N, C-alpha and C positions, 0 to 999 in steps of 0.2 A: 504494500500500500504506500503510495507516494504522499508527499506533503499536501497536495491539493485534495486528495481523497480524504486524508485525515481531517483537514480543516473543514471540509464540507460536511462531514459526518460526525464531527466531534461530539455534539450534544448526545447523539444516539450512542456512540461508543462510551461516553462518560457514564451514561445510565447503566449500560451492561457491565462496565467495570465495577461500579458501585454495588451492583447486585452480587457479583462474585466475591468482592473484597469489601466488606462492610466498613472496614477501618479507613478506607480512602476518603479524604475530605475534598471539598471543592478547591481548596488551595493546592492540594496535591495534584489535582487534575486541571489546573489552570493552564490553558493553551494560549500562548502568545506567539504571534508570527515572528519568526527569526530566533526564537528561544526554545527550539525543539529539544536541544541537548539538556537544558535545564529540566524540562518536563521528564525526559527519559531518566535523568539523574534522580529526581524525586521518586519516580516510580520504582527505580532500582532499589532505593533504600527501603521503601515501604513494602515491596513485594519480595525482597531478597533474591532478585534475579539479575542476570547480566543484561547489558544493554541489548544484545542480540536477542535474548529470550523475551525481553519486554517488547521489542519491535515485532517479533514473531507473534507474540500473544495479541498485540493490537491488530496486526494484519489478519489474524484468524477470526476476529470478532465479526 
């Protein structure tokens, strides 16, 4: 999934991620254009996964 697809579907993806991981907050899932690495970093810390695992998880949603 590329950046455009993520940006366009982010609200839907956020909802799915919150359902699976109840401890994720809106701040954890804050998407700002140009700051994707920060988002991946926050998710890595919360989920205990590598950046590649986080990217794969998001693309599979």
